[in-house]
C-alpha positions, 0 to 999 in steps of 0.5 A: 717560182712562187704560185698564185694564191696562199702559197705566196704568203709567208709568215705574218702574212707577208710574201714568202721567203725567197721572193723575186720582184721586178721594178720597171725602168726606162733606159734611153737610147743613149743608155742613160737613166734619167734620174734628174728628169723626174721623181719616178725615175729616182722612185725606181731606185729607192724601191730597188734599195728597199727590196735589196734591204729585204731579208725575205727578197731573193732578188730585185730586178730593174726591168728595162722597157727603154730604148736602149742598154744601160751606159756607165753606171755611177758607183754611188748608185750601187746598182749591179749592172746585171740586176738591169735586164729585159723582162722577157729574160726573167719571165719564169723567175718573177714573183711580183713586178712593180710597174712605175718607171716605164710602162710594159705592153700587154703581150708581156703583161699576159705572159707573166700573169699566165706564169702566176706573176702579180703585177702592181701599178705604182702611181707616184705622179698624178695622172688625173691632174696631167690628163686634165691639162692634157686634154685642154692644152693647145696644141694637145700634150702627148703625155696624158695616160693611156688606159690599155692596161686598165684591166691588167693589174692585181693592185694599185699603189699610190704615195699619200700626196695624190690619194685626194685627187687620184684615188677615185680616178684609179679605183674606177678604171682599174677596178682595184682598191687603191692602197697607199704606199709610203714615199721613201727616199735617200740621199742617193743622188746627192752622193752622185754629185762630182767631188767639188760640187759635193764639198759646196752643198750645203747650207752655210750662212750668207752674212749678208743679203740673200740668194733665193732659189725658186726651183718649181719646174713649170710643167704642171699647174701643181708646181709652178713658180707663180706663188713662190714669186709672189711670197718673195715679192711680198717678202721684198717689199717689206725688206728689200735689203734682205735679198741679193737675188731672187732666181726663178729657174725653169722660167726663162722658156716662158719669159716671152709668154704674153702672161708670164711676161706681164706677171713678172713685170708686175713685180717690184723685184723683177723691176729692180732687177733683183728677181731673174728668170733663168733656165732649167738647172740640175737642182743639186748643183743650183743649190750648192752654187747659187742658194741660200734659201728656197721658195716653193709651192705646190697644189695637191702634191705636197711630197716632193724629192726636192723638199727632202733634198733642201732639207737634207743641205739644211737650207731653209725651205719655205713651203706649203706642204701640210705633210712637213709642217714640222720642218722648214718654214711653212706658210698655208695654201696659197697665201703669199702674205703668210709665205713672206713672213716665213721667208723673212723669218727663215732669213733672219732665223735660220743662221742661228737655228739651222743646227736645230733644223738639222737635228729635227730633220734626222727623224724625217730621213730616218722615217723615209729610209728605204731600208728602214724595217718599217718601210720593208715591212709595209712594202711586203705586206702590200705585195702579199695583199696583191695575191 
């Protein structure tokens, strides 16, 4: 096993050849990987893809800190069952551990550090905002971060959309500089769709009034359906004939909330029965069966896998992510009026221009590709910087 210090570094400042990296994962009691529950679970698999493609990496292991053992793994995920292990089984083999998909207990962390393993906290979600939400919620939420591990990490990685609000938070608590890590993505989950759903996935000009999907999760202030509903409402008032349906998914659980009920009923599109509140769906399946366009909004969370899935399917994406100004149909900040203009432009133009959008998106997906040499090099340099 590699030793700490200069012995870890290989040529060009990266980790030495033959390193072994573990990425934490949570397997639930039924053996599921929960890939459609949140982006972090998917991020684990993208990191697995990246290090499997890294020439100097001898082995990447998925370290199961969940309640169960893995069940059937969809072949399209290309995950070797023998690569999902308990950390205790491979303590002496690990050079680096990336904590992302599940937390590690202090005993395991101490054992790894005693053997010279470097441990990295990967912050793909915004714990600062979630913690603030949890503190003021009544009844209190239980999903705020716990800082029992404040002294355990050799490095902290963070994806770019969270740097403005979360970087200083983490640097203070963890006593480590935060390093920006590029977001990575591949159409891995799209490839796991059932063949009949996969055949329906992808944009087709509607040839008439359009179905709009609002897919924001409504579980955090960073991604709620308020602004997308207002964008759709403003567009509907200008051109009601352009809309067949506006589906607000993840909305029906809030149907009886006094606030959300009054908010919805204030909208003409809702009173006309065009805008409806729907339950939660698997986003990819909903795209395949019910969407001609997607309207979304974020606050300080401008890199979302949903955006990439929509763009990969070449659906028109109406969004306010400055990171993706060159893709889809952009509107700034919280400006519903500009969003309405973008949505109406999408409905008018995309049936004609969608091949151009697809061509432009190729560069985006190449940049996000976990196996891209630039992404491998950047991640390996960050490993080496951890010591």
